[in-house]
C-alpha positions in Angstrom: -5.2 -21.5 -3.6 -2.4 -21.6 -1.1 -2.7 -20.1 2.4 0.0 -17.4 2.8 0.4 -16.4 6.5 1.6 -12.9 7.1 1.9 -10.7 10.2 1.5 -7.0 10.1 3.5 -5.4 12.9 2.0 -2.5 14.8 2.7 -0.5 17.9 1.6 -1.7 21.3 -2.2 -1.6 21.9 -2.2 0.4 25.2 -5.9 0.0 26.0 -6.3 -3.3 27.9 -9.9 -3.8 27.1 -9.3 -3.2 23.4 -6.3 -5.6 23.4 -8.4 -8.3 25.1 -11.2 -7.9 22.5 -8.7 -8.1 19.7 -6.9 -11.2 21.1 -10.3 -13.0 21.6 -11.2 -12.3 18.0 -7.9 -13.4 16.7 -8.0 -16.6 18.8 -11.3 -17.5 17.3 -10.5 -16.4 13.7 -7.2 -18.4 13.6 -8.5 -21.5 15.4 -9.2 -23.4 12.2 -5.6 -22.7 11.0 -4.0 -24.1 14.1 -5.8 -27.5 14.2 -3.5 -29.2 11.6 0.2 -29.0 10.8 1.2 -27.5 7.5 4.6 -27.3 5.8 6.5 -24.1 6.2 9.5 -23.7 3.9 10.1 -19.9 3.8 9.6 -16.8 5.9 9.4 -13.5 4.0 9.8 -10.0 5.2 7.5 -7.6 3.4 7.9 -3.8 3.4 5.4 -1.1 2.5 7.4 2.1 1.9 4.3 4.4 1.8 0.7 3.7 2.7 -0.5 4.0 -0.9 2.1 1.5 -2.2 1.8 -2.2 -2.2 3.8 -4.5 0.0 7.0 -5.8 -1.6 9.2 -8.7 -0.6 12.3 -7.2 1.1 13.9 -10.5 2.0 13.1 -14.2 1.9 14.5 -16.7 4.4 14.5 -20.3 3.5 13.9 -22.7 6.4 15.8 -25.9 6.8 14.6 -29.1 8.5 
């Protein structure tokens, strides 16, 4: 299987303690992914129109070297 990186954008996490806990977790969880380089050829923007609907590709941006 291919690894497919995605970011879900949310509003700001106002609670400093909660933000610190989340960042610590994410740092640990993503550490194995940041140890090696991997090719990146496209970036996609996904949109979820309604909470019960699946995410759909809104736009794909090809990257150039």
